[in-house]
N, CA, C and O of each residue as an XYZ file, in Angstrom:
900
protein
N      84.916     88.691     99.078
C      84.271     90.075     98.932
C      85.318     91.220     99.036
O      86.029     91.325    100.035
N      85.390     91.994     98.084
C      86.332     93.090     98.070
C      85.567     94.452     98.211
O      84.604     94.728     97.496
N      86.060     95.284     99.182
C      85.396     96.592     99.280
C      86.358     97.622     99.033
O      87.566     97.400     99.115
N      85.834     98.850     98.703
C      86.637     99.930     98.160
C      87.164    100.849     99.173
O      88.007    101.678     98.829
N      86.741    100.786    100.438
C      87.283    101.747    101.462
C      86.733    101.437    102.879
O      85.936    100.515    103.051
N      87.156    102.191    103.847
C      86.879    101.849    105.133
C      85.411    101.790    105.372
O      84.976    100.756    105.879
N      84.515    102.833    105.055
C      83.132    102.760    105.287
C      82.461    101.486    104.786
O      81.631    100.893    105.475
N      82.834    101.076    103.570
C      82.210     99.968    103.016
C      82.662     98.584    103.684
O      81.904     97.617    103.761
N      83.930     98.592    104.141
C      84.437     97.412    104.934
C      83.626     97.340    106.261
O      83.102     96.282    106.613
N      83.538     98.423    106.952
C      82.756     98.402    108.251
C      81.384     97.995    108.102
O      80.868     97.208    108.897
N      80.720     98.529    107.051
C      79.275     98.221    106.849
C      79.090     96.704    106.499
O      78.131     96.065    106.931
N      80.069     96.153    105.684
C      79.962     94.843    105.265
C      80.080     93.938    106.470
O      79.299     92.995    106.594
N      81.085     94.198    107.423
C      81.295     93.281    108.593
C      80.076     93.511    109.507
O      79.623     92.550    110.128
N      79.548     94.674    109.617
C      78.483     94.964    110.553
C      77.202     94.132    110.219
O      76.461     93.741    111.121
N      76.965     93.878    108.924
C      75.833     93.293    108.431
C      75.945     91.837    108.085
O      74.945     91.192    107.768
N      77.189     91.289    108.142
C      77.480     89.901    107.704
C      78.052     89.110    108.945
O      79.172     89.358    109.392
N      77.229     88.155    109.470
C      77.586     87.465    110.719
C      78.877     86.628    110.552
O      79.525     86.309    111.549
N      79.262     86.266    109.299
C      80.387     85.421    108.969
C      81.592     86.202    108.572
O      82.634     85.579    108.367
N      81.564     87.490    108.442
C      82.590     88.229    107.882
C      83.854     88.432    108.815
O      83.772     88.397    110.043
N      84.973     88.638    108.152
C      86.217     88.911    108.801
C      86.926     89.946    107.860
O      86.895     89.810    106.637
N      87.553     90.964    108.467
C      88.272     91.951    107.686
C      89.377     92.477    108.515
O      89.584     92.096    109.667
N      90.123     93.416    107.855
C      91.135     94.185    108.661
C      91.121     95.610    108.238
O      90.858     95.957    107.087
N      91.434     96.486    109.281
C      91.281     97.929    109.094
C      92.192     98.570    110.061
O      92.483     98.032    111.129
N      92.672     99.793    109.665
C      93.409    100.637    110.556
C      92.833    100.915    111.862
O      91.715    101.426    111.931
N      93.499    100.622    112.903
C      93.035    100.755    114.302
C      92.149    101.983    114.546
O      91.079    101.895    115.148
N      92.632    103.121    114.059
C      92.008    104.341    114.312
C      90.714    104.576    113.622
O      90.008    105.530    113.950
N      90.364    103.736    112.666
C      89.149    103.893    111.860
C      88.056    102.901    112.275
O      86.928    102.983    111.787
N      88.392    101.951    113.188
C      87.389    100.994    113.599
C      86.381    101.609    114.563
O      86.757    102.306    115.506
N      85.072    101.340    114.313
C      83.969    101.842    115.143
C      83.401    100.801    115.990
O      83.704     99.622    115.810
N      82.560    101.185    116.943
C      81.924    100.172    117.835
C      80.916     99.290    117.186
O      80.325     98.430    117.839
N      80.709     99.479    115.935
C      79.694     98.640    115.117
C      80.307     97.228    114.944
O      79.560     96.298    114.638
N      81.608     97.029    115.124
C      82.182     95.727    114.881
C      82.990     95.342    116.093
O      83.159     96.128    117.026
N      83.503     94.085    116.066
C      84.393     93.568    117.204
C      85.759     93.370    116.696
O      85.982     92.773    115.642
N      86.726     93.901    117.491
C      88.168     93.689    117.313
C      88.654     92.506    118.007
O      88.407     92.365    119.205
N      89.345     91.618    117.333
C      89.888     90.401    117.823
C      91.269     90.541    118.476
O      92.129     91.291    118.014
N      91.448     89.776    119.588
C      92.844     89.600    120.114
C      93.597     88.675    119.110
O      93.028     87.759    118.516
N      94.918     88.978    118.962
C      95.711     88.055    118.121
C      96.828     87.561    119.008
O      97.576     88.347    119.588
N      96.935     86.211    119.110
C      97.883     85.586    120.070
C      97.647     85.985    121.488
O      98.577     85.967    122.294
N      96.388     86.360    121.837
C      96.002     86.798    123.216
C      96.237     88.220    123.435
O      95.989     88.680    124.549
N      96.718     89.029    122.440
C      96.978     90.368    122.709
C      95.899     91.264    122.095
O      95.529     91.050    120.941
N      95.409     92.206    122.784
C      94.399     93.123    122.334
C      95.132     94.189    121.391
O      96.280     94.594    121.576
N      94.300     94.569    120.374
C      94.778     95.665    119.407
C      94.614     97.107    120.009
O      93.635     97.801    119.736
N      95.560     97.494    120.791
C      95.463     98.794    121.429
C      96.734     99.629    120.929
O      97.736     99.076    120.475
N      96.601    100.929    121.048
C      97.698    101.790    120.793
C      99.018    101.486    121.618
O     100.149    101.492    121.131
N      98.712    101.228    122.902
C      99.792    100.839    123.778
C     100.545     99.545    123.345
O     101.771     99.454    123.387
N      99.786     98.641    122.962
C     100.310     97.303    122.620
C     100.984     97.381    121.167
O     101.903     96.605    120.905
N     100.569     98.240    120.295
C     101.148     98.557    118.993
C     102.540     99.163    119.318
O     103.567     98.717    118.806
N     102.527    100.179    120.177
C     103.744    100.947    120.527
C     104.723    100.001    121.114
O     105.871     99.981    120.671
N     104.332     99.162    122.144
C     105.395     98.339    122.798
C     105.708     97.032    122.078
O     106.514     96.227    122.544
N     105.070     96.841    120.958
C     105.396     95.699    120.057
C     104.775     94.372    120.290
O     104.986     93.417    119.541
N     103.957     94.315    121.404
C     103.322     93.043    121.745
C     102.161     92.695    120.763
O     101.891     91.517    120.531
N     101.495     93.692    120.204
C     100.555     93.476    119.164
C     101.340     93.578    117.824
O     101.881     94.622    117.459
N     101.362     92.383    117.101
C     102.275     92.304    116.001
C     101.870     92.857    114.626
O     102.709     93.075    113.751
N     100.501     93.085    114.459
C     100.023     93.478    113.105
C     100.035     95.019    113.122
O      99.103     95.632    113.642
N     101.079     95.645    112.559
C     101.198     97.033    112.472
C     102.098     97.398    111.397
O     102.912     96.563    111.001
N     102.041     98.561    110.877
C     102.865     99.024    109.871
C     103.433    100.404    110.122
O     102.775    101.202    110.790
N     104.582    100.727    109.642
C     105.085    102.122    109.757
C     104.570    103.057    108.682
O     104.471    102.737    107.498
N     104.248    104.247    109.190
C     103.859    105.340    108.265
C     105.020    106.364    108.267
O     105.238    107.060    109.258
N     105.764    106.441    107.131
C     106.983    107.097    107.098
C     106.995    108.230    106.049
O     106.082    108.322    105.229
N     108.039    109.096    106.077
C     108.328    109.999    104.936
C     109.679    109.618    104.430
O     110.566    109.244    105.198
N     109.843    109.716    103.091
C     110.984    109.519    102.360
C     111.489    110.832    101.818
O     110.702    111.649    101.341
N     112.831    111.057    101.884
C     113.375    112.314    101.457
C     114.826    112.201    101.196
O     115.489    111.260    101.632
N     115.335    113.191    100.461
C     116.702    113.311    100.194
C     117.280    114.241    101.324
O     116.702    115.260    101.704
N     118.465    113.795    101.816
C     119.063    114.588    102.884
C     119.262    115.991    102.592
O     119.089    116.843    103.463
N     119.635    116.290    101.353
C     119.813    117.701    100.873
C     118.574    118.512    100.923
O     118.616    119.740    101.000
N     117.457    117.826    100.880
C     116.173    118.610    100.940
C     116.044    119.338    102.209
O     115.544    120.463    102.228
N     116.494    118.719    103.334
C     116.398    119.341    104.654
C     117.256    120.495    104.822
O     117.193    121.139    105.870
N     118.102    120.839    103.833
C     118.891    122.118    103.831
C     117.983    123.353    103.590
O     118.345    124.485    103.909
N     116.857    123.100    103.047
C     115.925    124.168    102.962
C     115.238    124.448    104.232
O     114.627    123.538    104.793
N     115.290    125.684    104.756
C     114.883    125.962    106.099
C     113.395    125.563    106.380
O     113.060    125.086    107.464
N     112.522    125.780    105.356
C     111.087    125.526    105.582
C     110.826    124.027    105.667
O     109.981    123.564    106.433
N     111.594    123.267    104.840
C     111.430    121.755    104.946
C     111.905    121.206    106.159
O     111.276    120.343    106.771
N     113.116    121.722    106.576
C     113.695    121.256    107.904
C     112.771    121.567    109.063
O     112.645    120.788    110.007
N     112.130    122.717    108.976
C     111.218    123.122    110.048
C     109.942    122.151    110.168
O     109.484    121.752    111.239
N     109.465    121.851    108.948
C     108.352    120.967    108.929
C     108.706    119.608    109.409
O     107.967    119.027    110.204
N     109.833    119.058    108.952
C     110.303    117.791    109.422
C     110.506    117.865    110.949
O     110.160    116.901    111.632
N     111.025    118.908    111.494
C     111.132    118.996    112.902
C     109.777    119.031    113.635
O     109.626    118.496    114.734
N     108.800    119.682    112.982
C     107.463    119.698    113.500
C     106.835    118.351    113.572
O     106.294    117.985    114.615
N     106.881    117.558    112.461
C     106.244    116.279    112.573
C     106.934    115.272    113.520
O     106.399    114.190    113.760
N     108.112    115.622    114.053
C     108.751    114.875    115.099
C     108.669    115.485    116.451
O     109.278    114.981    117.395
N     107.887    116.628    116.589
C     107.725    117.305    117.849
C     106.616    116.739    118.715
O     105.822    115.900    118.290
N     106.592    117.249    119.990
C     105.514    116.870    120.921
C     104.195    117.230    120.388
O     103.221    116.483    120.481
N     104.175    118.504    119.771
C     102.887    118.992    119.196
C     102.269    117.968    118.249
O     101.089    117.624    118.319
N     103.204    117.474    117.302
C     102.624    116.445    116.384
C     102.263    115.148    116.993
O     101.347    114.483    116.509
N     102.954    114.733    118.063
C     102.688    113.501    118.729
C     101.214    113.490    119.276
O     100.478    112.506    119.200
N     100.881    114.646    119.814
C      99.467    114.841    120.333
C      98.421    114.591    119.239
O      97.397    113.944    119.462
N      98.719    115.132    118.042
C      97.776    115.037    116.892
C      97.788    113.524    116.475
O      96.723    112.958    116.227
N      98.919    112.907    116.401
C      99.136    111.495    115.935
C      98.314    110.606    116.895
O      97.506    109.803    116.429
N      98.495    110.729    118.169
C      97.664    109.937    119.159
C      96.230    110.098    119.034
O      95.467    109.133    118.997
N      95.827    111.397    118.964
C      94.407    111.727    118.971
C      93.750    111.135    117.664
O      92.544    110.895    117.612
N      94.595    110.918    116.634
C      94.014    110.380    115.351
C      94.010    108.833    115.324
O      93.693    108.211    114.310
N      94.356    108.273    116.419
C      94.302    106.740    116.440
C      95.518    106.045    116.089
O      95.467    104.825    115.929
N      96.759    106.760    115.930
C      97.999    106.135    115.588
C      98.879    106.125    116.827
O      98.729    106.912    117.762
N      99.842    105.144    116.764
C     100.776    105.140    117.868
C     101.919    105.965    117.648
O     102.595    105.828    116.629
N     102.219    106.906    118.621
C     103.378    107.758    118.573
C     104.658    106.899    118.765
O     104.716    105.915    119.503
N     105.692    107.396    118.001
C     106.988    106.598    118.214
C     108.079    107.547    118.862
O     109.246    107.171    118.964
N     107.684    108.704    119.265
C     108.572    109.703    119.803
C     108.277    109.961    121.255
O     107.635    110.965    121.563
N     108.698    109.131    122.149
C     108.381    109.378    123.575
C     109.100    110.659    124.185
O     108.595    111.319    125.094
N     110.271    110.936    123.623
C     111.018    112.022    124.235
C     110.961    113.384    123.351
O     111.846    114.237    123.426
N     109.856    113.493    122.531
C     109.731    114.559    121.666
C     109.596    115.918    122.428
O     108.973    116.029    123.484
N     110.213    116.895    121.816
C     110.171    118.266    122.467
C     109.138    119.102    121.740
O     108.754    118.773    120.617
N     108.684    120.171    122.356
C     107.753    121.077    121.782
C     108.380    121.798    120.617
O     109.585    122.049    120.590
N     107.557    122.120    119.671
C     108.069    122.761    118.451
C     108.365    124.292    118.733
O     107.546    124.964    119.360
N     109.420    124.772    118.313
C     109.693    126.193    118.485
C     109.551    126.905    117.172
O     110.219    126.595    116.186
N     108.608    127.926    117.187
C     108.277    128.642    115.979
C     109.525    129.303    115.503
O     110.332    129.819    116.276
N     109.661    129.272    114.207
C     110.869    129.971    113.536
C     110.447    131.342    113.024
O     109.307    131.507    112.590
N     111.340    132.332    113.066
C     110.945    133.633    112.560
C     111.587    133.725    111.109
O     112.631    133.142    110.816
N     110.895    134.476    110.275
C     111.322    134.734    108.979
C     111.238    133.581    108.042
O     111.933    133.585    107.026
N     110.428    132.585    108.315
C     110.318    131.407    107.538
C     109.254    131.568    106.461
O     108.173    132.072    106.765
N     109.489    131.193    105.300
C     108.435    131.211    104.121
C     108.848    130.154    103.132
O     109.939    129.586    103.170
N     107.878    129.924    102.221
C     108.056    128.974    101.138
C     106.937    127.976    100.991
O     105.911    128.062    101.666
N     107.141    127.045    100.113
C     106.188    125.959     99.818
C     106.841    124.630     99.912
O     107.953    124.406     99.434
N     106.092    123.724    100.566
C     106.571    122.296    100.735
C     105.577    121.389     99.999
O     104.362    121.537    100.128
N     106.074    120.538     99.298
C     105.230    119.540     98.603
C     105.417    118.071     99.174
O     106.502    117.495     99.251
N     104.258    117.585     99.542
C     104.300    116.133    100.150
C     103.270    115.274     99.380
O     102.128    115.669     99.144
N     103.758    114.064     99.003
C     102.872    113.246     98.212
C     103.162    111.789     98.576
O     104.196    111.460     99.157
N     102.149    110.882     98.189
C     102.348    109.490     98.361
C     101.164    108.785     99.153
O      99.994    109.031     98.862
N     101.481    107.975    100.076
C     100.557    107.045    100.751
C      99.228    107.662    101.026
O      99.174    108.691    101.699
N      98.152    107.104    100.551
C      96.813    107.610    100.921
C      96.460    107.184    102.394
O      95.524    107.705    103.002
N      97.236    106.240    102.914
C      96.953    105.855    104.349
C      97.514    106.941    105.351
O      96.919    107.253    106.382
N      98.632    107.448    104.974
C      99.270    108.605    105.719
C      98.656    109.925    105.373
O      98.744    110.847    106.183
N      98.045    110.083    104.239
C      97.646    111.393    103.747
C      96.752    112.135    104.722
O      97.032    113.302    104.996
N      95.679    111.536    105.275
C      94.756    112.290    106.188
C      95.391    112.791    107.430
O      95.039    113.871    107.904
N      96.363    112.019    108.012
C      97.060    112.496    109.189
C      98.065    113.520    108.774
O      98.238    114.484    109.521
N      98.752    113.418    107.659
C      99.651    114.434    107.134
C      98.961    115.744    106.868
O      99.531    116.807    107.114
N      97.746    115.690    106.372
C      96.977    116.887    106.101
C      96.710    117.649    107.428
O      96.773    118.878    107.462
N      96.424    116.935    108.469
C      96.272    117.562    109.794
C      97.567    118.167    110.396
O      97.607    119.242    110.994
N      98.575    117.381    110.176
C      99.889    117.958    110.634
C     100.264    119.172    109.849
O     100.799    120.116    110.431
N     100.020    119.215    108.570
C     100.348    120.304    107.715
C      99.482    121.566    108.109
O      99.939    122.709    108.121
N      98.357    121.277    108.386
C      97.364    122.395    108.685
C      97.794    123.039    110.021
O      97.769    124.263    110.151
N      98.185    122.223    111.000
C      98.696    122.757    112.289
C      99.994    123.534    112.116
O     100.194    124.582    112.731
N     100.880    123.000    111.263
C     102.151    123.673    110.977
C     101.991    124.978    110.331
O     102.672    125.952    110.651
N     101.017    124.999    109.346
C     100.705    126.340    108.730
C     100.137    127.287    109.735
O     100.355    128.490    109.587
N      99.463    126.881    110.694
C      98.848    127.834    111.699
C      99.883    128.503    112.557
O      99.671    129.606    113.062
N     101.051    127.807    112.731
C     102.121    128.508    113.502
C     103.255    129.057    112.714
O     104.055    129.852    113.207
N     103.328    128.600    111.403
C     104.305    129.173    110.465
C     103.441    129.599    109.293
O     103.358    128.924    108.267
N     102.777    130.786    109.490
C     101.797    131.223    108.440
C     102.280    131.653    107.096
O     101.467    131.881    106.200
N     103.613    131.779    106.905
C     104.187    132.104    105.677
C     104.605    130.868    104.804
O     105.103    130.987    103.684
N     104.367    129.727    105.395
C     104.725    128.475    104.789
C     103.463    127.741    104.275
O     102.509    127.586    105.038
N     103.434    127.299    103.044
C     102.299    126.468    102.536
C     102.826    125.056    102.351
O     103.903    124.817    101.805
N     101.979    124.106    102.854
C     102.376    122.694    102.743
C     101.265    122.019    101.848
O     100.111    121.944    102.268
N     101.597    121.566    100.705
C     100.687    120.904     99.749
C     100.784    119.433     99.906
O     101.837    118.854     99.640
N      99.716    118.793    100.332
C      99.711    117.337    100.520
C      98.773    116.634     99.505
O      97.595    116.965     99.366
N      99.356    115.672     98.827
C      98.519    114.863     97.829
C      98.857    113.389     97.983
O      99.857    112.987     98.578
N      97.902    112.575     97.373
C      98.057    111.155     97.507
C      98.833    110.522     96.476
O      99.897    111.003     96.085
N      98.281    109.338     95.972
C      98.933    108.630     94.877
C      99.496    107.307     95.205
O      99.886    106.560     94.307
N      99.561    106.963     96.530
C     100.091    105.718     96.916
C     101.560    105.785     97.284
O     102.254    106.764     97.009
N     102.040    104.637     97.957
C     103.410    104.694     98.490
C     104.404    104.649     97.321
O     105.525    105.149     97.416
N     103.940    104.012     96.175
C     104.885    104.063     95.063
C     105.099    105.424     94.481
O     106.178    105.707     93.963
N     104.174    106.221     94.544
C     104.229    107.642     94.144
C     105.103    108.345     95.165
O     105.924    109.185     94.798
N     104.943    108.020     96.430
C     105.864    108.633     97.454
C     107.249    108.449     97.196
O     108.031    109.400     97.217
N     107.652    107.108     96.918
C     109.063    106.792     96.630
C     109.523    107.606     95.367
O     110.500    108.353     95.408
N     108.763    107.418     94.251
C     109.131    108.053     93.035
C     109.329    109.577     93.049
O     110.282    110.113     92.484
N     108.383    110.246     93.723
C     108.396    111.604     93.779
C     109.580    112.188     94.673
O     110.173    113.234     94.410
N     109.832    111.387     95.739
C     110.899    111.918     96.599
C     112.249    111.611     95.820
O     113.188    112.399     95.932
N     112.343    110.586     95.111
C     113.638    110.172     94.407
C     113.834    111.251     93.290
O     114.950    111.734     93.100
N     112.811    111.604     92.598
C     112.872    112.459     91.380
C     112.999    113.996     91.796
O     113.433    114.840     91.012
N     112.613    114.268     93.008
C     112.558    115.648     93.398
C     111.224    116.380     93.179
O     111.067    117.549     93.531
N     110.292    115.663     92.597
C     108.967    116.205     92.434
C     108.322    116.684     93.744
O     107.655    117.716     93.812
N     108.561    115.880     94.759
C     108.082    116.255     96.175
C     109.223    116.346     97.155
O     110.217    115.632     97.033
N     109.089    117.183     98.082
C     110.151    117.412     99.105
C     110.076    116.108    100.045
O     111.121    115.583    100.427
N     108.918    115.638    100.381
C     108.716    114.497    101.198
C     107.747    113.459    100.469
O     106.705    113.829     99.929
N     108.127    112.266    100.492
C     107.330    111.225     99.954
C     106.678    110.423    101.169
O     107.353    110.137    102.158
N     105.402    110.092    101.055
C     104.805    109.354    102.133
C     104.761    107.892    101.735
O     104.497    107.581    100.574
N     105.007    107.013    102.640
C     104.956    105.520    102.472
C     104.332    104.879    103.636
O     104.528    105.318    104.769
N     103.508    103.746    103.381
C     102.954    103.053    104.461
C     103.517    101.651    104.542
O     102.751    100.687    104.556
N     104.804    101.508    104.595
C     105.453    100.358    104.618
C     106.863    100.538    105.171
O     107.314    101.678    105.292
N     107.578     99.474    105.510
C     108.927     99.603    105.925
C     109.780    100.162    104.728
O     109.649     99.696    103.596
N     110.624    101.136    105.008
C     111.488    101.693    103.909
C     112.235    100.769    103.151
O     112.976     99.949    103.693
N     112.073    100.858    101.804
C     112.887    100.043    100.881
C     113.884    100.867    100.049
O     113.534    101.555     99.091
N     115.125    100.750    100.473
C     116.103    101.580     99.827
C     116.185    101.418     98.300
O     116.499    102.386     97.607
N     115.921    100.253     97.772
C     115.974    100.008     96.429
C     114.906    100.820     95.581
O     115.087    101.032     94.382
N     113.791    101.260     96.262
C     112.810    102.006     95.628
C     113.161    103.466     95.507
O     112.597    104.138     94.643
N     114.035    103.991     96.297
C     114.436    105.317     96.277
C     115.966    105.389     96.733
O     116.259    105.721     97.882
N     116.840    105.091     95.859
C     118.170    104.816     96.147
C     118.944    105.986     96.790
O     119.861    105.769     97.582
N     118.564    107.217     96.438
C     119.285    108.388     96.949
C     118.578    108.963     98.163
O     118.958    110.036     98.633
N     117.567    108.290     98.687
C     116.772    108.814     99.857
C     117.038    108.086    101.134
O     117.660    107.026    101.210
N     116.513    108.746    102.132
C     116.450    108.122    103.459
C     115.053    108.273    103.980
O     114.219    108.826    103.263
N     114.731    107.828    105.163
C     113.353    107.920    105.642
C     113.323    108.130    107.146
O     114.298    107.957    107.877
N     112.139    108.510    107.536
C     111.868    108.771    109.033
C     110.489    108.380    109.255
O     109.601    108.713    108.471
N     110.247    107.593    110.434
C     108.866    107.108    110.758
C     108.115    108.215    111.366
O     108.626    108.930    112.229
N     106.827    108.386    110.906
C     106.029    109.412    111.480
C     105.140    108.880    112.605
O     104.935    109.522    113.634
N     104.626    107.680    112.358
C     103.828    106.930    113.357
C     103.747    105.476    113.031
O     104.207    105.023    111.984
N     103.149    104.741    113.950
C     102.866    103.328    113.712
C     101.344    103.167    113.560
O     100.577    103.757    114.321
N     100.926    102.389    112.604
C      99.491    102.164    112.296
C      99.155    100.710    112.674
O      99.556     99.754    112.010
N      98.426    100.603    113.737
C      98.028     99.203    114.172
C      96.867     98.666    113.199
O      95.974     99.450    112.878
N      96.863     97.529    112.791
C      95.781     96.924    111.972
C      94.930     96.052    112.782
O      95.418     95.021    113.246
N      93.776     96.342    112.986
C      92.819     95.564    113.671
C      92.163     94.566    112.836
O      91.822     94.877    111.694
N      91.940     93.320    113.324
C      91.194     92.239    112.686
C      89.817     92.274    113.263
O      89.631     92.084    114.465
N      88.831     92.521    112.402
C      87.465     92.758    112.867
C      86.506     91.725    112.315
O      86.675     91.225    111.202
N      85.437     91.396    113.156
C      84.405     90.478    112.884
C      82.987     91.083    113.274
O      82.908     92.128    113.919
N      81.961     90.427    112.882
C      80.665     90.847    113.222
C      80.454     90.729    114.792
O      80.994     89.814    115.414
N      79.686     91.640    115.392
C      79.589     91.582    116.853
C      78.932     90.349    117.421
O      79.137     89.963    118.572
N      78.128     89.745    116.555
C      77.479     88.520    116.900
C      78.375     87.272    116.891
O      77.973     86.191    117.321
N      79.598     87.462    116.388
C      80.572     86.248    116.292
C      81.053     86.029    117.727
O      81.542     86.974    118.346
N      80.931     84.786    118.294
C      81.313     84.551    119.649
C      82.936     84.496    119.944
O      83.457     84.535    121.058
N      83.572     84.402    118.737
C      85.021     84.350    118.908
C      85.613     85.681    119.235
O      85.232     86.692    118.644
N      86.555     85.713    120.180
C      87.133     87.121    120.623
C      88.607     87.127    120.234
O      89.261     88.149    120.440
N      89.147     86.098    119.709
C      90.544     86.083    119.299
C      90.918     84.867    118.411
O      90.136     83.942    118.194
N      92.170     84.943    117.917
C      92.774     83.804    117.185
C      94.284     83.910    117.233
O      94.829     84.908    117.705
N      94.980     82.854    116.731
C      96.389     82.960    116.582
C      96.775     83.582    115.427
O      95.990     83.619    114.480
N      97.973     84.127    115.347
C      98.486     84.770    114.120
C      98.602     83.791    113.023
O      98.380     84.133    111.861
N      98.963     82.513    113.360
C      99.061     81.470    112.286
C      97.666     81.169    111.723
O      97.566     80.904    110.525
N      96.623     81.192    112.487
C      95.345     80.986    111.997
C      95.012     82.114    110.960
O      94.613     81.897    109.816
N      95.222     83.300    111.491
C      94.900     84.487    110.632
C      95.626     84.381    109.220
O      95.026     84.652    108.179
N      96.930     83.978    109.248
C      97.624     83.772    107.968
C      96.906     82.820    107.129
O      96.751     83.034    105.926
N      96.465     81.787    107.707
C      95.852     80.671    106.944
C      94.483     81.008    106.448
O      93.955     80.316    105.578
N      93.890     82.046    106.971
C      92.614     82.510    106.418
C      92.873     83.402    105.183
O      92.111     83.346    104.217
N      93.854     84.153    105.208
C      94.119     85.031    104.046
C      95.123     84.551    103.005
O      95.164     85.085    101.897
N      95.908     83.583    103.334
C      96.914     83.036    102.403
C      96.273     82.193    101.345
O      95.768     81.127    101.695
N      96.240     82.553    100.107
C      95.621     81.767     99.042
C      96.453     80.524     98.777
O      95.944     79.566     98.194
N      97.693     80.508     99.178
C      98.555     79.280     98.960
C      98.683     78.408    100.209
O      99.625     77.625    100.326
N      97.739     78.542    101.142
C      97.854     77.695    102.389
C      97.576     76.270    102.162
O      97.929     75.455    103.014
N      96.923     75.863    101.000
C      96.695     74.439    100.742
C      95.798     73.773    101.779
O      94.697     74.232    102.083
N      96.334     72.644    102.317
C      95.587     71.878    103.248
C      95.525     72.638    104.570
O      94.703     72.263    105.406
N      96.315     73.661    104.828
C      96.242     74.392    105.966
C      95.254     75.548    106.088
O      95.069     76.158    107.141
N      94.618     75.811    104.908
C      93.724     76.933    104.761
C      92.528     76.793    105.768
O      91.976     75.711    105.962
N      92.197     77.854    106.340
C      91.053     78.028    107.303
C      89.952     78.636    106.562
O      90.069     79.788    106.143
N      88.881     77.947    106.366
C      87.732     78.389    105.482
C      86.441     78.535    106.283
O      85.511     79.200    105.825
N      86.362     77.937    107.456
C      85.075     78.021    108.246
C      85.495     78.361    109.807
O      86.585     78.052    110.289
N      84.525     78.995    110.457
C      84.788     79.482    111.760
C      85.136     78.328    112.738
O      85.901     78.553    113.676
N      84.589     77.082    112.544
C      84.908     76.087    113.455
C      86.415     75.577    113.382
O      86.824     74.720    114.164
N      87.186     76.128    112.439
C      88.597     75.743    112.269
C      89.440     76.782    113.038
O      90.637     76.575    113.235
N      88.800     77.936    113.489
C      89.640     78.937    114.101
C      90.156     78.525    115.490
O      89.407     78.010    116.320
N      91.424     78.762    115.712
C      92.169     78.561    116.976
C      92.727     79.758    117.567
O      93.363     79.689    118.619
């Protein structure tokens, strides 16, 4: 069963006793059950300390020279600030900046910043952009989607000042760029609330989703370990 987005995934798992799915931790509701993986609960704290293994980086890709523009440098500083970490945590993502400092408002700052790419990072980036615009009122931040591939391409070509990606940075996809992690996105494994199982091993999970698992494929709930 393939669903087109978070609401459909959650609705499908809620109504199907045999369903299993995965979703960003911050979007999971109480209508479904989140499973422990290798005995570890999917919490922001466990994503942050690395004990919960199913997580991905949400990052921005950019050319170093782009940060020579004062407005872009200020926005990049903001998304790494303590102010941004509060928004990141409130939105259900794991902050990666424990020692972040409060953002200092810049005087005389103006201009337009274009950000594009990952639709996973887009909603959070829109909130960060809105907050930044509220303190730097002469700067406009345009945030659009298109996927991680678009993020790489637009940062490399200069179409966007910052490209958004929801994976580990791959230098070969944007050879003249570097990257910075904005947040960590924990991925919860979810099942119907009537399912008595409360966890499974990472190996079992792999063998549920791996189409090439062969004789190791896990196809029924009584195979789950």
